[in-house]
VOBA-1610 file (N, C-alpha, C; in pm, whole numbers, padded with zeros to 5 digits, always signed):
BEGIN
Unk-01157+02357+01268Unk-01195+02343+01127Unk-01316+02433+01102Unk-01314+02515+00994Unk-01430+02598+00963Unk-01554+02513+00940Unk-01672+02572+00970Unk-01798+02497+00959Unk-01821+02445+00817Unk-01784+02524+00714Unk-01805+02482+00575Unk-01721+02359+00542Unk-01598+02353+00596Unk-01512+02237+00573Unk-01566+02113+00643Unk-01620+02132+00765Unk-01679+02019+00838Unk-01795+01959+00758Unk-01879+02046+00704Unk-01994+01999+00628Unk-01948+01921+00505Unk-01847+01973+00434Unk-01794+01906+00314Unk-01738+01768+00351Unk-01665+01761+00462Unk-01607+01634+00505Unk-01716+01534+00541Unk-01822+01583+00609Unk-01932+01493+00645Unk-02002+01439+00520Unk-02020+01524+00417Unk-02083+01480+00293Unk-01996+01375+00223Unk-01864+01395+00223Unk-01773+01300+00161Unk-01775+01165+00231Unk-01803+01164+00361Unk-01798+01042+00441Unk-01932+00972+00456Unk-02040+01031+00404Unk-02173+00974+00429Unk-02192+00838+00364Unk-02118+00807+00257Unk-02129+00677+00190Unk-02021+00578+00233Unk-01947+00612+00339Unk-01833+00528+00381Unk-01864+00461+00515Unk-01843+00330+00520Unk-01851+00253+00644Unk-01709+00241+00699Unk-01684+00300+00814Unk-01550+00299+00873Unk-01535+00188+00975Unk-01425+00115+00965Unk-01392+00017+01069Unk-01326+00091+01185Unk-01296+00019+01291Unk-01229+00080+01405Unk-01085+00117+01368Unk-01024+00201+01448Unk-00886+00243+01426Unk-00790+00124+01439Unk-00696+00114+01346Unk-00592+00011+01350Unk-00456+00079+01363Unk-00367+00016+01436Unk-00230+00065+01452Unk-00139-00016+01361Unk-00058+00053+01283Unk+00045-00013+01200Unk+00180+00039+01248Unk+00263-00050+01298Unk+00393-00014+01354Unk+00503-00051+01255Unk+00569+00051+01199Unk+00678+00027+01104Unk+00815+00032+01169Unk+00821+00056+01299Unk+00950+00082+01363Unk+01044-00038+01361Unk+00990-00159+01348Unk+01077-00278+01341Unk+01101-00326+01197Unk+01050-00251+01099Unk+01070-00286+00958Unk+01204-00230+00911Unk+01286-00315+00854Unk+01416-00274+00801Unk+01413-00280+00649Unk+01411-00163+00586Unk+01411-00153+00441Unk+01555-00127+00395Unk+01605-00212+00305Unk+01746-00206+00268Unk+01765-00149+00127Unk+01877-00081+00109Unk+01923-00041-00024Unk+01830+00054-00097Unk+01822+00037-00229Unk+01736+00118-00313Unk+01595+00063-00305Unk+01496+00150-00272Unk+01359+00108-00243Unk+01264+00163-00348Unk+01182+00076-00407Unk+01073+00118-00494Unk+00944+00109-00414Unk+00870+00220-00406Unk+00741+00222-00337Unk+00631+00236-00441Unk+00556+00128-00461Unk+00448+00128-00560Unk+00323+00186-00496Unk+00270+00293-00559Unk+00155+00364-00503Unk+00197+00460-00394Unk+00310+00526-00415Unk+00368+00610-00311Unk+00316+00752-00303Unk+00204+00781-00370Unk+00145+00914-00361Unk+00060+00928-00236Unk-00017+01036-00229Unk-00106+01058-00113Unk-00028+01089+00012Unk-00042+01005+00114Unk+00030+01026+00240Unk+00180+00998+00227Unk+00219+00922+00125Unk+00362+00895+00104Unk+00429+00836+00228Unk+00364+00738+00289Unk+00411+00684+00418Unk+00553+00629+00407Unk+00581+00549+00305Unk+00714+00490+00291Unk+00818+00597+00259Unk+00780+00695+00180Unk+00870+00807+00152Unk+00906+00884+00278Unk+00808+00901+00368Unk+00836+00968+00495Unk+00922+00879+00584Unk+00899+00749+00578Unk+00968+00653+00664Unk+01115+00634+00623Unk+01139+00621+00492Unk+01275+00587+00445Unk+01341+00697+00362Unk+01273+00808+00340Unk+01332+00927+00281Unk+01398+00911+00145Unk+01521+00962+00132Unk+01586+00970+00001Unk+01625+00835-00061Unk+01610+00727+00013Unk+01638+00594-00043Unk+01522+00543-00129Unk+01410+00617-00129Unk+01286+00571-00191Unk+01264+00637-00327Unk+01223+00554-00424Unk+01164+00604-00549Unk+01016+00569-00540Unk+00932+00670-00529Unk+00787+00651-00516Unk+00722+00666-00653Unk+00644+00565-00693Unk+00571+00576-00818Unk+00422+00574-00791Unk+00348+00643-00879Unk+00202+00647-00870Unk+00154+00694-01007Unk+00042+00642-01057Unk-00007+00691-01185Unk-00068+00831-01178Unk-00090+00882-01057Unk-00153+01013-01039Unk-00050+01119-01001Unk-00034+01220-01088Unk+00058+01329-01053Unk+00007+01407-00933Unk-00127+01420-00920Unk-00184+01491-00804Unk-00146+01421-00674Unk-00159+01288-00671Unk-00123+01212-00551Unk+00025+01227-00517Unk+00110+01225-00619Unk+00253+01240-00594Unk+00288+01380-00543Unk+00222+01482-00598Unk+00248+01619-00552Unk+00206+01638-00407Unk+00101+01566-00365Unk+00053+01577-00226Unk+00147+01507-00128Unk+00220+01407-00177Unk+00300+01323-00086Unk+00415+01401-00025Unk+00426+01402+00109Unk+00539+01467+00174Unk+00664+01380+00163Unk+00776+01433+00209Unk+00899+01354+00209Unk+00991+01395+00095Unk+01118+01357+00107Unk+01218+01399+00008Unk+01261+01284-00083Unk+01171+01190-00108Unk+01202+01081-00201Unk+01182+01130-00345Unk+01234+01054-00439Unk+01213+01081-00581Unk+01075+01031-00619Unk+00996+01116-00687Unk+00859+01081-00724Unk+00846+01078-00876Unk+00792+00965-00927Unk+00781+00946-01071Unk+00640+00897-01105Unk+00578+00959-01206Unk+00448+00913-01254Unk+00469+00784-01332Unk+00409+00675-01282Unk+00430+00544-01344Unk+00323+00447-01294Unk+00287+00352-01378Unk+00190+00250-01342Unk+00263+00122-01302Unk+00218+00058-01195Unk+00281-00064-01147Unk+00272-00181-01243Unk+00181-00173-01341Unk+00167-00281-01439Unk+00280-00280-01542Unk+00345-00166-01556Unk+00449-00153-01658Unk+00561-00066-01602Unk+00648-00127-01523Unk+00756-00054-01458Unk+00866-00022-01559Unk+00907+00103-01563Unk+01007+00149-01660Unk+01148+00141-01602Unk+01179+00027-01542Unk+01311+00006-01483Unk+01372-00121-01542Unk+01503-00127-01540Unk+01573-00246-01584Unk+01549-00362-01487Unk+01573-00483-01535Unk+01563-00600-01449Unk+01657-00586-01330Unk+01614-00638-01215Unk+01697-00644-01093Unk+01758-00508-01055Unk+01672-00408-01046Unk+01715-00272-01012Unk+01707-00244-00862Unk+01609-00304-00793Unk+01579-00264-00655Unk+01612-00374-00554Unk+01663-00329-00438Unk+01688-00418-00325Unk+01559-00449-00250Unk+01468-00351-00247Unk+01345-00360-00169Unk+01231-00298-00249Unk+01114-00361-00240Unk+00993-00303-00299Unk+00884-00303-00191Unk+00816-00189-00178Unk+00707-00177-00082Unk+00576-00150-00157Unk+00468-00205-00102Unk+00333-00184-00156Unk+00243-00160-00035Unk+00222-00033-00002Unk+00157+00004+00123Unk+00011+00044+00097Unk-00082-00048+00126Unk-00226-00024+00106Unk-00253+00034-00033Unk-00203-00036-00135Unk-00212+00010-00273Unk-00287-00087-00362Unk-00267-00217-00344Unk-00327-00315-00434Unk-00480-00307-00435Unk-00539-00265-00325Unk-00684-00256-00316Unk-00743-00154-00413Unk-00660-00062-00463Unk-00707+00038-00559Unk-00693-00008-00703Unk-00632-00122-00725Unk-00611-00174-00860Unk-00718-00277-00894Unk-00742-00293-01023Unk-00830-00399-01069Unk-00767-00535-01034Unk-00850-00628-00988Unk-00798-00760-00954Unk-00731-00826-01075Unk-00782-00798-01194Unk-00726-00856-01316Unk-00585-00805-01345Unk-00543-00695-01280Unk-00408-00640-01300Unk-00307-00691-01197Unk-00353-00755-01091Unk-00265-00793-00981Unk-00150-00884-01025Unk-00181-00983-01107Unk-00076-01076-01149Unk+00033-01005-01228Unk-00007-00915-01318Unk+00091-00840-01397Unk+00179-00752-01306Unk+00119-00691-01207Unk+00197-00608-01112Unk+00299-00695-01039Unk+00258-00813-00995Unk+00351-00902-00925Unk+00462-00952-01017Unk+00431-00978-01144Unk+00535-01017-01240Unk+00638-00905-01255Unk+00591-00781-01260Unk+00682-00666-01271Unk+00765-00649-01144Unk+00702-00667-01030Unk+00776-00661-00903Unk+00890-00763-00904Unk+00859-00885-00943Unk+00962-00990-00946Unk+01074-00953-01043Unk+01038-00898-01158Unk+01138-00865-01261Unk+01238-00760-01214Unk+01189-00653-01150Unk+01278-00542-01114Unk+01346-00561-00978Unk+01311-00668-00906Unk+01370-00696-00775Unk+01499-00776-00792Unk+01602-00736-00720Unk+01730-00808-00723Unk+01716-00944-00656Unk+01807-01035-00689Unk+01815-01162-00617Unk+01838-01134-00469Unk+01770-01207-00384Unk+01771-01188-00238Unk+01701-01059-00194Unk+01641-00987-00290Unk+01565-00867-00255Unk+01435-00902-00183Unk+01378-00803-00117Unk+01259-00825-00034Unk+01143-00736-00079Unk+01023-00790-00063Unk+00900-00717-00091Unk+00820-00711+00039Unk+00770-00592+00072Unk+00687-00570+00191Unk+00551-00520+00143Unk+00445-00593+00177Unk+00311-00557+00132Unk+00217-00547+00252Unk+00144-00437+00259Unk+00039-00417+00359Unk-00092-00395+00284Unk-00200-00454+00331Unk-00329-00430+00266Unk-00442-00474+00357Unk-00563-00480+00301Unk-00684-00508+00378Unk-00739-00646+00350Unk-00784-00714+00454Unk-00877-00826+00442Unk-01015-00762+00444Unk-01073-00740+00328Unk-01200-00668+00321Unk-01311-00761+00372Unk-01381-00724+00479Unk-01483-00814+00534Unk-01608-00818+00448Unk-01693-00917+00474Unk-01823-00920+00408Unk-01902-00796+00448Unk-01982-00747+00355Unk-02058-00624+00381Unk-02166-00649+00485Unk-02167-00570+00592Unk-02276-00582+00690Unk-02403-00518+00635Unk-02509-00518+00715Unk-02633-00455+00669Unk-02616-00304+00676Unk-02583-00246+00563Unk-02564-00101+00554Unk-02587-00059+00409Unk-02633+00066+00390Unk-02649+00116+00254Unk-02525+00194+00209Unk-02422+00195+00291Unk-02299+00266+00254Unk-02226+00189+00145Unk-02172+00262+00046Unk-02114+00200-00073Unk-01966+00166-00058Unk-01900+00228+00039Unk-01756+00212+00052Unk-01718+00160+00191Unk-01611+00085+00194Unk-01552+00037+00320Unk-01419+00107+00338Unk-01392+00157+00457Unk-01266+00227+00483Unk-01214+00193+00621Unk-01085+00207+00634Unk-01018+00178+00761Unk-00938+00300+00802Unk-00945+00333+00930Unk-00864+00443+00984Unk-00737+00383+01043Unk-00625+00445+01012Unk-00495+00393+01056Unk-00416+00498+01132Unk-00343+00450+01232Unk-00237+00529+01295Unk-00108+00454+01267Unk-00016+00518+01193Unk+00106+00452+01147Unk+00225+00511+01221Unk+00295+00426+01293Unk+00412+00468+01370Unk+00536+00448+01285Unk+00602+00559+01246Unk+00724+00548+01165Unk+00848+00586+01247Unk+00834+00588+01377Unk+00948+00612+01465Unk+00953+00753+01519Unk+00982+00851+01433Unk+00992+00988+01481Unk+00857+01060+01484Unk+00755+00997+01426Unk+00620+01055+01433Unk+00516+00948+01400Unk+00391+00983+01424Unk+00278+00896+01391Unk+00194+00966+01285Unk+00156+00890+01183Unk+00077+00943+01073Unk-00065+00888+01088Unk-00163+00978+01087Unk-00302+00934+01092Unk-00362+00950+00953Unk-00418+00843+00902Unk-00476+00845+00768Unk-00580+00735+00757Unk-00630+00715+00639Unk-00726+00608+00615Unk-00725+00565+00470Unk-00770+00443+00446Unk-00777+00389+00311Unk-00911+00321+00294Unk-00970+00333+00175Unk-01099+00272+00153Unk-01121+00230+00010Unk-01222+00145-00009Unk-01256+00094-00142Unk-01402+00054-00144Unk-01453+00020-00261Unk-01592-00025-00273Unk-01608-00163-00210Unk-01726-00188-00154Unk-01758-00321-00106Unk-01757-00418-00225Unk-01738-00544-00194Unk-01749-00646-00297Unk-01616-00698-00348Unk-01506-00625-00324Unk-01376-00675-00366Unk-01334-00787-00271Unk-01294-00899-00327Unk-01262-01017-00246Unk-01112-01037-00233Unk-01041-00929-00207Unk-00897-00941-00185Unk-00875-00979-00039Unk-00778-01066-00015Unk-00740-01100+00121Unk-00596-01148+00120Unk-00543-01180+00236Unk-00403-01217+00247Unk-00371-01341+00162Unk-00460-01437+00162Unk-00437-01559+00084Unk-00419-01530-00064Unk-00498-01435-00116Unk-00487-01394-00256Unk-00345-01346-00288Unk-00288-01265-00199Unk-00154-01209-00223Unk-00043-01311-00197Unk-00065-01402-00106Unk+00031-01511-00087Unk+00038-01596-00214Unk-00079-01627-00270Unk-00083-01707-00393Unk-00017-01634-00510Unk-00041-01504-00523Unk+00021-01427-00631Unk+00174-01428-00619Unk+00224-01403-00498Unk+00368-01402-00477Unk+00431-01535-00510Unk+00369-01642-00464Unk+00420-01777-00490Unk+00418-01807-00640Unk+00313-01764-00708Unk+00296-01791-00852Unk+00408-01729-00935Unk+00454-01608-00895Unk+00560-01543-00974Unk+00700-01585-00930Unk+00711-01662-00820Unk+00841-01712-00777Unk+00897-01653-00649Unk+00819-01569-00580Unk+00863-01513-00454Unk+00840-01613-00340Unk+00927-01610-00242Unk+00913-01694-00123Unk+00849-01612-00012Unk+00755-01672+00059Unk+00691-01604+00172Unk+00781-01619+00294Unk+00826-01507+00349Unk+00916-01509+00465Unk+00846-01478+00596Unk+00736-01401+00588Unk+00669-01360+00713Unk+00527-01314+00679Unk+00432-01345+00765Unk+00296-01294+00751Unk+00245-01252+00888Unk+00154-01155+00886Unk+00094-01109+01011Unk-00044-01053+00981Unk-00142-01091+01062Unk-00278-01038+01050Unk-00305-00951+01171Unk-00359-00832+01146Unk-00393-00738+01253Unk-00535-00690+01227Unk-00634-00768+01272Unk-00773-00732+01245Unk-00799-00737+01096Unk-00844-00625+01039Unk-00872-00620+00895Unk-00748-00590+00812Unk-00636-00562+00873Unk-00514-00537+00796Unk-00422-00658+00804Unk-00334-00668+00705Unk-00234-00775+00708Unk-00104-00726+00647Unk+00002-00802+00674Unk+00136-00771+00626Unk+00199-00900+00574Unk+00265-00891+00458Unk+00339-01004+00403Unk+00479-00956+00363Unk+00580-01035+00402Unk+00716-01011+00356Unk+00755-01127+00265Unk+00803-01093+00145Unk+00846-01190+00046Unk+00996-01174+00022Unk+01057-01275-00039Unk+01197-01265-00081Unk+01213-01334-00217Unk+01294-01273-00301Unk+01333-01334-00429Unk+01463-01408-00408Unk+01461-01539-00425Unk+01582-01619-00397Unk+01653-01655-00526
//
C-alpha cells in the first residue's frame, strides 16, 4: 500500500475502537428461492454468497455500485419496500440494522413480514454493541472474516457508541410482527437469528 494511502487509512481509523476479529461461517446456511437482501451494498456478502438468486437493495447507489457479485441491485429503503405482498422466499439482513435509526426498526420488520411468503425465512446477523470502555474513540467497529464456501471475505462494520441494539431487541421485533424464532446463535459481539413466517 502506498504511504499516502496508509496515512489516510490511519486517519480514518483514529476515532474507531476495534474489537477482535470474529469469524462468520455461512457455509451451513441454506438460502432458498428468491432472496431479498436488505442493505446489500458495500461488500455485498449475500450477493457474493447466493449470486443471481439475490435482489440486493440499499438506499445508497454508491454502496450498490461498489458491491461485487451478479445479483440484481436496486436503490430502495427497507422502510418502504416496493414489492408486492409475499414476493420473497428468503430475506437476509447482514449487519445492516445497526446503520438504521432505532425508531425505524419496527417499520422495517413490518415490511419484511409483508413481502415474505408463508413459510418463508429471514436470516439476520448483527452486533451486540458492548458498553463503551474508557476510550475517547467515537465509533465501535468489528473486524470480520466471512466464509462463503469458495472464498473468505475480510471486512468490518461499525457504528457510534451508545446504540443499545442487541439480540433481544431483534427477537422482540420479530415476534411483534408475527415471525417465529427458529434459531439463535451468539458469537462474541455478533449474533445470528433465523425467523420463519408461518
